[in-house]
C-alpha positions in Angstrom: 42.1 23.7 -19.4 43.6 22.6 -16.0 41.1 24.8 -14.2 38.2 23.3 -16.2 39.4 19.7 -15.4 39.7 20.5 -11.7 36.2 21.8 -11.6 34.9 18.7 -13.2 36.7 16.5 -10.7 35.5 18.6 -7.8 31.9 18.2 -9.0 32.3 14.4 -8.9 31.6 14.0 -12.7 34.6 11.8 -13.2 35.4 8.6 -11.4 39.1 8.0 -10.7 40.2 4.5 -10.2 41.9 5.1 -6.8 38.8 6.4 -5.0 35.1 7.1 -5.3 33.9 10.6 -5.9 31.7 12.2 -3.3 28.4 13.6 -4.4 26.2 16.4 -3.2 23.1 14.2 -3.0 23.8 11.7 -0.2 22.6 8.2 -0.7 19.9 6.7 1.4 21.1 3.7 3.4 19.6 0.4 2.3 19.1 -0.6 5.9 21.4 -3.5 5.4 24.9 -2.6 6.5 26.5 -5.5 4.6 25.0 -4.2 1.4 25.9 -0.5 2.1 29.6 -1.4 2.3 29.5 -2.8 -1.2 27.9 0.3 -2.7 30.0 3.2 -3.9 27.6 5.7 -2.4 27.1 3.7 0.8 23.4 3.3 0.0 20.8 3.6 -2.8 21.9 6.2 -5.4 19.6 9.2 -5.1 17.4 10.5 -7.9 18.2 7.4 -9.9 17.1 4.0 -11.1 18.1 0.7 -9.4 17.5 -2.5 -11.2 17.0 -5.7 -9.1 17.4 -8.8 -11.2 16.3 -12.1 -9.5 15.7 -15.7 -10.1 12.2 -16.0 -8.8 9.6 -14.2 -6.8 10.0 -14.4 -3.0 13.8 -14.7 -3.1 14.2 -11.7 -0.9 13.5 -8.8 -3.3 10.9 -7.2 -1.0 12.7 -7.9 2.2 15.6 -6.0 0.6 13.5 -2.9 0.4 11.4 -3.0 3.5 13.9 -0.8 5.6 13.9 1.7 2.7 10.1 1.8 2.5 9.9 2.3 6.2 12.2 5.3 6.0 10.6 6.8 2.9 7.1 6.4 4.3 7.9 9.1 6.8 8.0 11.7 4.0 5.0 13.6 2.8 5.3 11.9 -0.6 3.8 8.7 -2.1 5.4 5.3 -2.6 4.1 3.7 -5.8 4.0 0.0 -6.5 3.2 -0.5 -10.2 2.2 -3.9 -11.5 3.5 -6.0 -8.6 3.0 -9.7 -9.1 2.0 -10.1 -5.5 -0.4 -8.0 -3.4 1.2 -6.4 -0.4 0.0 -7.2 3.1 -0.7 -3.9 4.9 -0.4 -5.4 8.4 2.9 -7.0 7.6 4.4 -3.8 6.3 3.0 -1.8 9.2 4.7 -4.3 11.6 8.0 -3.6 9.7 7.6 0.1 10.3 6.1 1.1 7.0 3.3 3.7 7.0 1.0 2.1 4.5 -1.1 5.3 4.2 1.8 6.5 1.9 1.6 3.5 -0.4 -0.3 3.3 -3.7 -0.7 0.1 -5.7 -1.5 0.4 -9.4 -2.2 -2.3 -11.9 -2.1 -0.7 -15.4 -4.2 -2.4 -18.1 -1.6 -2.4 -20.9 2.2 -2.3 -21.4 1.8 1.3 -22.8 -0.1 2.4 -19.6 2.5 0.6 -17.5 5.4 2.5 -18.9 3.5 5.8 -18.9 2.6 5.3 -15.2 6.2 4.5 -14.2 7.6 7.5 -16.1 5.1 10.0 -14.8 5.3 8.7 -11.2 9.1 9.2 -11.3 8.9 12.5 -13.0 6.1 14.0 -10.9 8.0 14.9 -7.8 5.2 13.6 -5.6 6.7 10.1 -5.1 9.7 9.3 -2.9 10.0 5.9 -4.5 8.5 4.0 -7.4 8.7 0.2 -7.5 7.7 -1.4 -10.8 7.7 -4.8 -12.3 7.9 -4.3 -16.1 8.2 -7.5 -18.2 10.5 -6.1 -20.9 12.4 -2.8 -21.3 14.7 -1.6 -24.0 17.7 0.6 -23.3 15.9 3.7 -24.6 13.0 3.3 -22.2 15.3 2.7 -19.2 17.2 5.9 -20.1 13.9 7.8 -20.2 13.0 6.4 -16.7 16.4 7.3 -15.4 16.0 10.9 -16.6 12.5 11.0 -15.1 13.9 9.9 -11.7 16.4 12.7 -11.8 13.7 15.2 -12.7 11.3 14.1 -9.9 14.0 13.5 -7.3 12.7 10.0 -6.8 14.1 6.6 -6.2 13.2 4.1 -8.9 13.4 0.3 -8.4 12.8 -1.9 -11.4 12.3 -5.6 -10.7 13.5 -7.6 -13.8 14.1 -11.3 -14.6 17.7 -12.4 -14.2 17.7 -13.4 -17.9 18.0 -9.7 -18.6 21.1 -9.2 -16.5 23.4 -9.4 -19.5 21.6 -6.5 -21.2 23.2 -3.1 -21.3 21.4 -0.6 -19.0 21.8 3.1 -18.1 20.5 2.4 -14.6 22.7 3.8 -11.8 22.8 0.5 -9.9 22.1 -3.1 -10.9 21.8 -5.9 -8.3 21.4 -9.6 -8.9 19.7 -11.7 -6.2 19.8 -15.5 -6.0 19.1 -18.1 -3.3 21.9 -19.1 -0.9 22.2 -21.6 1.9 20.6 -21.3 5.3 17.9 -18.9 4.2 20.3 -16.3 3.0 20.3 -14.4 -0.2 23.3 -14.0 -2.5 23.6 -10.4 -3.7 25.8 -9.4 -6.6 26.6 -5.8 -7.6 26.6 -6.0 -11.4 27.0 -2.3 -12.0 27.1 0.9 -10.0 27.5 4.5 -10.5 30.9 5.7 -9.3 32.4 2.3 -8.6 33.1 -1.2 -9.6 30.8 -4.2 -9.5 31.3 -6.8 -6.7 31.6 -10.5 -6.4 28.5 -12.2 -4.8 28.0 -11.7 -1.1 25.7 -13.7 1.1 23.3 -11.6 3.2 20.6 -12.3 5.8 17.6 -10.3 4.5 15.3 -11.6 7.2 13.7 -14.3 5.1 13.4 -16.6 8.2 11.0 -14.1 9.7 7.6 -14.6 8.1 5.5 -11.5 7.9 2.1 -12.0 9.4 -0.8 -12.7 7.0 -4.0 -10.6 7.1 -7.5 -11.9 7.3 -9.5 -11.6 4.0 -10.9 -8.2 3.4 -13.7 -7.0 1.3 -14.5 -4.3 -1.3 -11.8 -2.4 -3.3 -9.4 -2.4 -0.4 -8.8 -6.1 -1.0 -6.8 -5.2 -4.1 -4.3 -3.3 -1.9 -3.8 -5.2 1.3 -4.7 -8.9 0.8 -2.1 -11.6 1.6 1.6 -11.2 2.7 2.9 -11.3 -0.9 0.5 -13.6 -2.6 0.0 -14.2 -6.3 -2.9 -12.2 -7.8 
């Protein structure tokens, strides 16, 4: 019995209150040192779901992920944006170091198609990250998406209204974003795998630096690169 317990502890399957367990799959830095220090894995949990709950669009949710997108776009895998409320500006993302040739933007026509697209993108193994904006999710669906991220070795980011922050969720990490003074963003760790939540911390996510807007474009490309993050 003792040997079995020691094996479980060595594998990092149990979190002990005095310290965080190390994991074989190293986390990817968020690109924000102040946030990394709050996270048990010192970055985004690998092969897992992260939920970002926020007050309103444009509060810093995309600035939070730009360094991550820049790093992941160097891989030979896709970055999926599924049902974003805003259309990304390719020029702005390129200026921030993101290789936009690795980005795909999808607008599913129904809730069923939306959930199917998220799950299959996470599960496929062809996506380094999947960013999705579902309106409503139940715990069973989130669990399926978490398992899909593990299967496909993908980072999943779900953007959800802050009203859903009190709901139970099997996601590995849950963050809450709200506006703070002087253009900063207040980030609260609500839940994380292998560690405690954290009190709110104010961070500069670069909101004072406006990303450049693009000129209007024509044809189907307009659905992908128009605006900085403008409403559809």
